[in-house]
C-alpha positions in Angstrom: 0.0 0.0 0.0 2.9 2.3 0.7 4.1 2.0 -2.9 0.6 2.8 -4.2 0.6 6.1 -2.2 4.1 6.9 -3.5 2.8 6.4 -7.0 -0.2 8.6 -6.3 2.2 11.4 -5.2 4.3 11.0 -8.4 1.1 11.1 -10.5 -0.1 14.3 -8.7 3.3 15.9 -9.3 3.3 14.9 -12.9 -0.2 16.4 -13.3 0.9 19.7 -11.7 3.9 19.8 -14.0 1.8 19.5 -17.1 -0.6 22.2 -15.8 2.5 24.4 -15.2 3.5 23.9 -18.9 0.0 24.9 -20.0 0.2 28.1 -17.9 3.7 29.0 -19.1 2.8 28.3 -22.7 -0.3 30.5 -22.5 1.9 33.3 -21.0 4.5 32.9 -23.7 1.9 32.8 -26.5 0.3 36.0 -25.3 3.7 37.7 -25.0 4.6 36.6 -28.6 1.3 37.8 -29.9 1.7 41.1 -28.2 5.3 41.5 -29.6 4.0 40.7 -33.0 5.9 37.4 -33.6 3.0 35.3 -34.8 5.1 32.4 -36.1 6.7 31.9 -32.6 3.2 32.2 -31.0 2.0 29.4 -33.2 4.5 27.0 -31.6 3.4 28.0 -28.2 -0.3 27.5 -29.2 0.6 23.9 -30.3 2.4 23.4 -27.0 -0.7 24.6 -25.1 -2.8 21.9 -26.8 -0.3 19.2 -26.3 0.3 20.1 -22.7 -3.4 20.3 -22.1 -3.9 16.9 -23.6 -1.2 15.4 -21.4 -2.6 17.2 -18.3 -6.0 15.7 -18.9 -4.5 12.3 -19.6 -2.5 12.3 -16.3 -5.5 13.6 -14.4 -7.6 10.8 -15.6 -4.8 8.3 -14.8 -4.5 9.7 -11.2 -8.3 9.5 -10.6 -8.3 5.9 -11.7 -5.4 5.1 -9.5 -7.1 6.9 -6.5 -10.2 4.8 -7.2 -8.2 1.6 -7.2 -6.5 2.5 -3.9 -9.9 3.4 -2.3 -11.4 0.1 -3.5 -8.5 -1.8 -2.1 -8.8 0.0 1.3 -12.5 -0.8 1.4 -11.8 -4.5 0.7 -9.4 -4.6 3.6 -11.9 -3.2 6.1 
């Protein structure tokens, strides 16, 4: 059970990391659009969508893992 909780911590960290990438990419994209460099902004827009996809994927994975842990704890009671 200890390993499961460690894995949950790693999944949460990974999820927050992808969310951080989304936020940074949005900031960089807005900055690039304000400066007028639209070709660079396009790369950051693509990065926003990729990071958002991975964020949602990791969030779903964490929730499934939490559910599995909860069900295992309920069986032990």
